[in-house]
N, C-alpha and C positions, 0 to 999 in steps of 0.2 A: 574449503567449502565445496559443495557440489554445485549443480546447476543453479543459476540465479535467474529469477523471473521478476523483473522490476517494472515499476511504473513511476513516472515523475508526476507529482501532484502539485498544483498551484493553489496553495492554501496557507493561511497563517493564523496565529492566535488560537481562538477556541475551535475553529474548524480543524486546525492541525491536531489539536488535542483529541477532538472527536474521532478523527481518522486513525490516530494511534490506538485508541481504544478499540475501534472496529478491527484494525489489523491484528491486534492481540487476540480478540475473540475469534476471528476467522482462522488464524494460525493454530490456536488451541483446538478448535473443532477439527481441523485437518491434521492435527498432530504433526505440525511442521514448525520450522524456525522462520522468523522474520526479523528484519532490521531496517533502519533508515540511515541514509547518508545525505549529505548536502549535495544538491545538484547546482549547476550554474544558475538556473532559474527554477526555484521550487525545491521540493524534498523528494528524494528517491526512496520509495518503499519497495523492499525486495523480499521475496518469499522463496523458499527452496522447492515449493510445490506449485506447478503451473495452474492447477485448479484453484488454489487459494488466491493466486494473482487475479484470475478471472472473476472470482467472487468479490474481491476487493475493488476491481474496476467497476463492477455493477453497483457496489455500495457507493462509490464516488459519484457515479451517474445519478443515483437515487437522491443524493444530497445536493446535486447540481454543482459539483466541484470538478473542475477541469483536470484531466489526467491524460498522459500519453505514455507509450512504451518508452522505456529508458533503461 
């Protein structure tokens, strides 16, 4: 893998499903790869593109879902 740009998101259930859909949409628009991993607390969303990560962070904020660099 190349560079990883990750955020740890504190969400579960339908919120997590919503964020997966948004991550997919953002990555597709940026023509980049994304994936998730379990974090100690929450879920780590990673993108190969830093800009896609920034857009995803703004999306989390707009939904009122806590996230941090990870």
